[in-house]
C-alpha positions in Angstrom: -34.8 -18.4 -10.4 -35.1 -14.4 -8.8 -36.2 -11.0 -10.9 -33.6 -9.8 -13.3 -34.5 -6.4 -12.5 -32.1 -4.9 -15.0 -32.1 -6.9 -18.1 -29.8 -9.8 -19.3 -28.6 -7.9 -22.1 -28.6 -4.2 -20.9 -25.4 -2.5 -19.3 -27.1 0.2 -18.2 -27.1 0.6 -14.5 -23.9 -0.2 -13.8 -24.8 -2.6 -10.8 -28.3 -4.6 -10.4 -29.3 -4.5 -6.8 -27.2 -1.2 -5.5 -28.9 2.1 -6.0 -26.2 4.4 -5.9 -25.5 8.3 -7.8 -23.6 10.8 -7.6 -20.8 9.1 -9.7 -16.8 10.2 -9.9 -14.4 7.8 -11.5 -10.3 7.9 -11.6 -8.0 5.4 -14.1 -5.4 3.2 -12.5 -3.6 0.5 -13.2 -6.1 -0.8 -16.0 -9.1 -1.1 -14.4 -11.3 1.9 -13.7 -13.2 2.9 -10.4 -16.0 4.5 -10.1 -17.2 5.9 -6.3 -20.9 7.4 -5.8 -23.4 8.9 -3.1 -24.4 5.3 -0.9 -28.5 5.4 -2.2 -28.4 2.1 -0.9 -27.8 2.7 2.6 -31.3 5.7 2.5 -33.2 2.7 1.1 -32.2 -0.1 3.9 -33.3 2.6 6.5 -36.3 3.5 5.6 -36.8 -0.4 5.1 -37.4 0.0 0.9 -39.7 2.7 1.3 -40.7 6.4 1.2 -38.4 9.1 -0.9 -35.0 9.6 -0.7 -34.3 12.6 1.3 -30.4 11.6 1.4 -30.7 11.8 5.0 -29.0 8.7 5.8 -25.9 8.4 3.1 -23.2 8.2 5.6 -20.9 5.6 3.2 -19.4 5.5 -0.1 -19.9 3.0 -2.6 -16.8 1.9 -5.1 -17.2 -0.2 -7.9 -14.6 -1.2 -10.5 -14.5 -2.5 -13.7 -11.6 -3.4 -16.7 -14.2 -4.0 -19.4 -17.0 -1.7 -18.9 -19.5 -4.4 -18.7 -18.7 -6.7 -15.6 -18.5 -4.4 -12.6 -16.2 -5.2 -9.2 -18.3 -4.1 -6.1 -15.7 -3.4 -3.6 -18.4 -2.7 -0.8 -18.8 1.0 1.2 -16.5 3.6 2.3 -17.7 4.5 5.6 -17.5 8.0 5.5 -19.4 8.2 9.7 -16.9 6.3 10.8 -13.8 7.6 9.4 -14.7 11.5 10.4 -16.5 10.6 13.6 -14.1 12.8 15.5 -14.6 15.8 13.1 -15.0 18.9 15.4 -18.0 21.1 15.3 -18.0 24.7 14.2 -20.2 27.2 14.8 -23.0 26.1 12.1 -22.7 22.2 11.8 -21.6 19.9 14.5 -19.3 17.8 13.2 -19.7 14.8 10.3 -23.6 15.0 8.9 -23.2 13.0 5.8 -20.9 12.3 2.7 -22.5 12.6 -0.6 -21.4 13.6 -4.2 -17.8 12.3 -4.0 -14.8 13.0 -6.2 -11.7 11.8 -6.5 -8.8 12.3 -8.3 -5.0 10.0 -7.5 -1.0 11.3 -8.1 2.3 9.2 -7.7 4.5 10.7 -5.0 7.9 11.4 -6.2 9.5 11.8 -3.2 7.8 9.2 -0.4 7.9 7.7 -4.2 4.2 6.1 -3.2 0.5 6.4 -5.2 -2.2 8.7 -2.7 -5.1 8.8 -3.6 -7.7 11.7 -2.4 -11.4 11.6 -2.0 -13.6 14.9 -1.7 -17.4 15.0 -0.2 -20.1 17.3 0.5 -21.3 17.1 4.3 -24.5 18.1 3.6 -24.6 21.9 1.8 -22.7 23.1 4.6 -19.1 22.5 3.2 -16.4 19.4 1.8 -14.1 16.9 3.2 -10.9 14.6 1.8 -9.8 11.3 2.6 -7.2 10.3 1.7 -5.6 6.6 1.1 -2.1 4.5 -0.9 -4.9 2.5 -2.7 -8.4 2.9 -4.6 -9.8 1.2 -2.1 -8.1 2.1 0.8 -7.7 2.0 3.5 -9.2 5.2 4.1 -8.3 8.1 6.9 -9.2 11.8 6.9 -5.9 13.4 7.1 -8.0 16.4 9.2 -10.0 17.1 11.9 -12.5 18.9 10.4 -14.2 20.1 6.7 -11.8 21.2 4.3 -14.0 23.9 2.7 -16.8 25.6 4.9 -18.6 28.7 5.2 -14.9 30.5 6.4 -12.7 30.1 3.2 -11.8 32.7 1.7 -14.6 33.3 -1.6 -16.9 30.1 -0.2 -20.2 31.0 -0.6 -21.8 32.7 2.8 -24.2 30.9 5.5 -27.7 31.8 4.8 -27.3 32.1 1.2 -25.3 29.5 -1.8 -24.4 26.6 -0.3 -20.6 24.7 -0.4 -21.2 21.4 -1.1 -20.6 19.1 -4.9 -17.0 18.9 -5.0 -14.9 18.9 -7.8 -11.2 17.6 -8.6 -8.6 17.3 -10.8 -5.0 17.8 -10.8 -3.1 19.7 -13.6 -0.8 19.0 -16.4 2.2 20.6 -13.7 0.9 18.9 -10.9 -1.3 21.4 -9.0 -4.7 20.5 -7.2 -7.6 22.5 -7.8 -11.3 22.2 -6.2 -14.6 23.2 -7.4 -17.2 23.6 -5.3 -20.8 25.3 -5.1 -24.8 25.7 -5.7 -28.3 26.7 -5.0 -28.1 29.6 -5.8 -30.7 31.7 -6.9 -32.7 30.0 -9.8 -31.6 32.2 -12.8 -29.5 32.9 -15.4 -26.7 33.8 -13.5 -26.7 32.5 -9.7 -22.1 32.9 -8.9 -22.2 30.4 -6.4 -19.9 27.9 -8.5 -16.5 28.4 -7.2 -12.8 27.0 -7.9 -10.1 27.2 -5.6 -6.2 25.9 -5.7 -5.1 23.4 -3.5 -2.1 23.7 -1.5 0.2 20.3 -2.6 -0.8 18.1 0.2 -4.2 18.4 -1.5 -5.6 18.3 1.8 -5.7 22.3 2.3 -6.6 24.9 -0.1 -4.5 27.2 -0.8 -5.7 31.1 -1.2 -9.4 32.5 -1.8 -11.8 30.5 -4.4 -13.0 32.4 -7.1 -16.2 32.7 -9.1 -17.5 31.5 -11.9 -20.2 32.3 -14.1 -21.5 29.9 -14.7 -25.1 30.4 -16.5 -27.8 29.1 -15.6 -26.0 27.2 -12.4 -27.6 24.3 -10.1 -25.2 22.1 -8.9 -22.5 19.0 -9.5 -19.6 20.5 -9.9 -16.7 18.1 -11.8 -13.5 18.7 -12.9 -11.2 17.6 -16.0 -8.1 19.1 -17.7 -8.2 18.3 -21.6 -5.5 18.9 -24.3 -4.0 21.8 -21.8 -7.8 23.6 -20.4 -9.7 23.6 -17.7 -13.2 21.7 -17.8 -16.0 22.7 -15.9 -18.5 20.5 -16.0 -22.5 21.2 -13.7 -26.1 20.7 -13.9 -27.9 23.8 -14.6 -31.2 24.6 -13.2 -34.5 24.8 -14.5 -35.6 29.0 -14.3 -37.3 30.2 -17.0 -34.9 30.7 -20.0 -35.7 34.0 -21.2 -34.4 35.1 -25.1 -33.5 38.7 -24.6 -31.2 37.5 -21.5 -29.7 34.4 -23.4 -29.0 36.7 -26.3 -27.3 39.2 -24.3 -25.1 36.7 -22.6 -24.1 35.6 -25.5 -23.6 38.8 -27.3 -21.2 39.8 -23.7 -19.0 36.8 -24.1 -19.1 36.2 -28.0 -20.3 32.7 -28.1 -23.0 31.3 -30.2 -24.9 28.3 -28.4 -27.8 27.4 -27.9 -29.1 28.5 -23.8 -28.9 24.9 -21.7 -32.8 23.2 -20.8 -33.1 22.3 -17.3 -31.3 19.7 -15.4 -29.3 18.7 -18.4 -25.2 19.0 -18.0 -23.3 22.2 -19.1 -19.4 22.9 -19.8 -17.1 25.8 -19.8 -13.5 25.6 -20.6 -10.3 28.1 -19.0 -6.6 28.1 -19.2 -6.6 30.8 -16.1 -8.9 29.0 -13.7 -8.9 32.0 -10.8 -9.8 34.2 -13.3 -13.5 34.5 -13.4 -13.5 36.6 -16.3 -11.7 33.8 -18.4 -14.4 31.1 -18.0 -16.5 29.9 -21.8 -19.2 28.5 -21.9 -19.3 25.6 -24.0 -22.9 24.4 -24.4 -23.9 21.1 -23.1 -22.9 17.3 -23.3 -25.1 15.9 -21.4 -29.0 15.6 -21.8 -31.2 16.4 -18.9 -32.9 13.3 -16.4 -35.6 13.1 -14.5 -34.6 15.2 -11.0 -31.5 16.7 -10.6 -28.4 15.3 -12.9 -24.8 14.5 -11.9 -22.5 12.9 -14.1 -18.3 13.0 -14.6 -16.7 13.0 -17.9 -14.2 10.3 -17.9 -10.9 8.5 -19.9 -10.5 5.1 -19.8 -8.2 3.4 -22.3 -8.0 5.6 -24.9 -11.9 6.2 -24.8 -14.7 8.5 -22.8 -17.7 8.3 -20.3 -20.6 9.5 -19.1 -20.9 8.4 -16.3 -24.3 9.6 -14.1 -27.4 8.5 -12.5 -30.5 8.4 -13.2 -33.9 8.9 -11.1 -37.2 6.8 -11.8 -34.3 3.7 -12.5 -35.4 1.1 -14.4 -34.3 -1.0 -11.1 -36.6 0.8 -9.3 -39.4 1.1 -11.4 -39.0 -3.4 -12.2 -38.6 -3.5 -8.1 -42.5 -2.0 -7.7 -43.9 -3.7 -10.5 -42.4 -7.0 -9.5 -43.8 -6.2 -5.4 -40.2 -6.1 -4.1 -40.5 -2.3 -3.2 -43.4 -0.3 -1.5 -45.1 1.4 -4.0 -44.1 5.1 -2.2 -40.4 4.3 -2.4 -38.7 7.1 -5.1 -35.4 9.0 -5.8 -33.3 6.0 -5.6 -31.1 6.7 -7.8 -28.2 4.2 -9.8 -25.4 4.9 -11.5 -24.7 4.8 -15.9 -22.2 5.0 -18.3 -23.0 5.5 -22.3 -20.2 7.0 -24.1 -18.7 10.5 -25.0 -17.2 12.5 -27.8 -14.3 14.9 -27.4 -12.3 16.7 -29.1 -9.0 16.4 -27.1 -7.5 19.8 -29.4 -10.3 22.4 -28.8 -11.8 20.7 -25.6 -15.0 20.1 -27.2 -17.7 17.6 -25.8 -20.6 16.3 -28.0 -24.3 15.2 -27.4 -24.0 12.2 -25.2 -27.2 9.9 -25.9 -28.4 7.8 -23.0 -29.4 4.8 -23.1 -30.2 1.2 -21.4 -28.3 -0.5 -23.7 -25.3 1.6 -22.6 -21.8 0.4 -23.3 -19.1 -1.8 -25.6 -17.6 -4.5 -23.7 -13.6 -3.6 -24.6 -12.2 -6.7 -23.8 -13.2 -10.5 -22.9 -12.8 -11.6 -19.1 -10.0 -14.3 -18.7 -11.3 -17.1 -16.9 -7.8 -18.5 -16.0 -7.6 -15.4 -13.9 -9.1 -15.4 -10.1 -12.1 -14.0 -11.1 -14.0 -12.3 -7.6 -17.8 -13.5 -7.4 -18.5 -10.0 -7.3 -17.8 -9.3 -10.6 -20.8 -9.6 -12.4 -22.8 -8.0 -15.5 -26.0 -8.4 -13.8 -27.8 -10.6 -10.6 -30.6 -11.1 -8.7 -31.0 -12.2 -5.6 -27.5 -11.3 -4.6 -26.5 -10.0 -1.5 -22.9 -9.2 -0.3 -20.7 -9.4 3.0 -16.9 -8.3 3.8 -15.4 -12.1 4.8 -13.8 -9.7 8.1 -16.7 -8.2 9.1 -19.8 -10.6 9.1 -22.5 -11.5 11.9 -24.6 -13.9 12.8 -28.1 -14.4 11.4 -27.5 -11.7 9.0 -30.7 -11.7 7.7 -29.8 -8.7 5.0 -26.6 -6.7 3.9 -26.8 -3.8 5.0 -23.9 -2.4 2.7 -22.0 -0.4 5.8 -19.2 -3.1 5.0 -15.3 -0.8 4.1 -13.9 -1.0 0.7 -12.4 -4.0 0.2 -10.8 -6.9 -2.0 -12.0 -8.6 0.1 -16.2 -9.3 -0.6 -18.3 -12.4 -0.4 -21.7 -13.1 -1.8 -24.5 -14.7 -0.3 -26.6 -17.0 -2.7 -29.8 -18.4 -2.2 -31.9 -20.9 -3.9 -32.7 -19.3 -6.9 -30.5 -16.7 -7.1 -27.7 -16.4 -10.0 -25.2 -13.9 -11.1 -24.2 -12.8 -15.2 -20.7 -12.4 -16.3 -20.6 -12.0 -19.9 -17.7 -12.5 -22.7 -16.1 -15.5 -21.5 -13.4 -16.4 -23.4 -11.7 -20.0 -22.9 -9.7 -20.2 -25.9 -8.8 -23.0 -27.9 -7.5 -25.1 -25.7 -10.5 -25.2 -22.9 -10.4 -25.9 -19.2 -11.1 -29.1 -17.7 -11.6 -28.0 -14.3 -13.1 -25.5 -12.1 -11.8 -23.9 -8.6 -15.3 -22.6 -6.6 -14.3 -20.9 -3.2 -17.1 -21.0 -0.7 -19.0 -22.1 1.9 -22.0 -23.3 3.2 -24.1 -26.1 1.3 -25.9 -25.9 -1.7 -26.0 -26.7 -5.5 -24.6 -24.6 -8.6 -25.2 -24.9 -12.1 -22.6 -22.8 -14.8 -25.1 -21.8 -17.4 -25.1 -20.1 -20.9 -28.3 -18.5 -20.5 -31.2 -18.9 -17.4 -32.8 -22.2 -19.0 -31.8 -25.4 -17.0 -31.2 -26.6 -20.2 -27.7 -24.8 -21.1 -26.5 -26.1 -17.7 -22.4 -26.8 -18.4 -21.4 -27.5 -14.9 -22.8 -28.9 -11.7 -21.5 -28.4 -8.7 -22.6 -29.8 -5.2 -21.0 -27.2 -2.3 -20.7 -28.5 1.3 -18.4 -27.4 3.8 -18.0 -25.4 7.1 -15.7 -23.4 6.2 -14.8 -21.1 3.3 -12.5 -23.0 0.8 -11.7 -24.4 -3.0 -14.3 -26.7 -4.0 -12.2 -28.3 -7.3 -14.2 -30.0 -9.7 -13.3 -31.8 -12.7 -14.6 -31.6 -15.5 -16.2 -35.0 -17.2 -14.9 -35.7 -20.5 -18.2 -35.1 -22.5 -18.1 -31.7 -21.7 -14.8 -30.3 -22.4 -15.9 -29.0 -25.6 -18.4 -26.6 -24.1 -15.8 -24.9 -22.3 -13.8 -23.4 -25.4 -13.9 -20.1 -27.3 -16.4 -17.2 -26.0 -19.1 -17.3 -24.3 -21.3 -14.4 -24.5 -23.0 -15.1 -20.6 -22.2 -17.1 -18.4 -24.5 -17.9 -15.7 -23.8 -18.6 -11.8 -27.5 -20.6 -10.7 -27.8 -21.2 -7.0 -30.8 -24.1 -7.5 -30.4 -25.1 -4.2 -28.6 -23.3 -1.0 -28.6 -23.1 2.8 -26.3 -20.1 4.0 -24.0 -20.4 1.1 -21.2 -18.2 0.7 -19.3 -17.5 -2.5 -16.3 -15.9 -3.0 -14.2 -16.3 -5.9 -13.8 -18.4 -9.6 -11.6 -20.3 -11.6 -10.9 -22.5 -14.6 -8.2 -24.0 -15.3 -6.8 -24.7 -19.0 -6.6 -27.9 -19.8 -3.4 -28.9 -19.4 -2.4 -26.3 -16.9 -0.6 -28.1 -13.7 -2.7 -25.8 -11.4 -4.0 -22.7 -10.2 -1.8 -19.9 -11.4 0.9 -19.2 -9.1 3.0 -16.3 -7.8 5.8 -15.5 -10.7 7.7 -11.9 -11.4 9.5 -13.5 -14.7 9.3 -11.3 -18.0 7.4 -9.0 -15.6 8.1 -5.2 -15.7 7.6 -3.0 -12.8 6.0 -5.3 -10.9 4.4 -5.0 -7.4 3.2 -6.9 -4.8 -0.6 -5.8 -2.6 -1.9 -7.5 0.2 -6.1 -7.5 0.2 -6.5 -4.5 1.4 -3.8 -2.8 -0.6 -0.8 -2.8 1.6 2.3 -3.0 -0.9 4.5 -6.0 0.6 8.1 -6.3 0.3 10.4 -8.2 -1.3 11.3 -10.4 1.8 7.2 -10.7 2.4 6.3 -13.7 4.3 2.4 -13.2 3.3 0.5 -16.9 2.3 -2.3 -16.6 0.5 -3.6 -14.5 -2.4 -2.2 -11.5 -3.2 -2.8 -8.5 -6.1 -0.1 -8.2 -8.7 1.2 -4.9 -10.4 2.8 -5.6 -13.2 3.9 -3.9 -16.7 3.5 -6.2 -19.9 5.8 -6.1 -23.2 3.5 -3.3 -24.5 3.9 -0.5 -21.7 0.4 -1.6 -20.2 -0.2 -1.8 -16.9 -2.3 -4.9 -15.4 -3.1 -5.7 -11.6 -4.4 -9.6 -11.6 -4.5 -12.0 -8.2 -2.7 -14.9 -7.9 -1.7 -17.6 -5.0 2.0 -17.1 -2.8 3.4 -19.9 -1.3 6.3 -17.8 0.5 7.3 -19.9 3.1 
């Protein structure tokens, strides 16, 4: 079997085969979407060698989850393509790279549409913005240039500090705010942090940026609104911590907290963000990591999470040890998640513990709903491709596909995918449907060892199609209750591509078909996220979003057979 670089009992990092960094996140319709800088693009461009210098990062990765352990890879947002028509200016020639995204969304009551806004920095020169009507796009660039530049009133000036690493939030009054800035003088008060109000369009700045007097500020700006207060987070620098300087700062600001260590995630709180003197330093909540630090504080399903990246990641170290990566490869980062404790009444964040174990799974996987094969806790020997963007004789995944709900995975002999905590219930399953093409053999196991094989599927088709497997009578008892692990192991393969899987509950009539009965606020979308009308003629898999009897929003995939 292909080598396990993540570790089958670990939940960090979120991806076992994609290097990514600088995370940001949003919650939408019961799912958590995480976006990050595409370190893997640099990794492949350099043929898995050398240090990550970030110059080849020209796209943004997208993952999502509804259980915090099994993550769906949605591909990448091709910022180079989307921003190809950006105009030049005296200090930068249009688009260059896309680093450190920050994302938010809102419902526009005037248009009755959900709107998503994603900000990223074009190296250290400024901030651009993308817009979409779904968390996975399609995205577009509403402007023909950077939104924040050296010419933005109140911004850092060329030749001094950077205008990068954006952090966005929308406050309780529906007003958008953007923080940015960094790389100031390496001292206690670099004064390179900025915050600016956004116009109602969310694609233009409104007025002048104000300074946030953030002690030991370096980069990695993000914003939240917690308990009605604005919470600004950032990565601290590595300047010498002089006791007399810090004691003076504490006295002047009437606070009693320790100076943050280098590379820690710090936070400040304000109720008047454009007043530089309103920001109170509260300390640090994110421990330092080797190299630069970047994190996002995110609330999801009532719990707070610290989403961050690490350097010299467990993946890279394991790959080097296995000889799969050149020994010179360095600084390819991975996104991780650990729980955070937040007191919303005081906007106070406790110190987070970082570990590879990660977070607890908050819900079980429903095998009777259509599951994408690119949804997994970990894997090995797997590449991703977009069904609509496959080139013949593709040797490796370039991760250059657009973000999509229409991804598939390419598997080879020995490759495998692990999904955790699959709940078959008391009735159990009597059929299995695998959507795939190519030739090969796949085993479903409860561990990596062949002796735990529950079902074997032979695959042979030239087109992507459903392979329906009747579970033998003597195997039915295996497909009941919760399985802590479900492994999809390919033992033989020839150009094998797998798209999705689904079990059919014992006694069911077939694959779940579209039904709006007893569902509130049901709305259908195609696989690109476009809303479908009630009179749509779309046939095939669609995304159904609805609200259950408890008022909880859900999103699922169903078959539509409209004629």
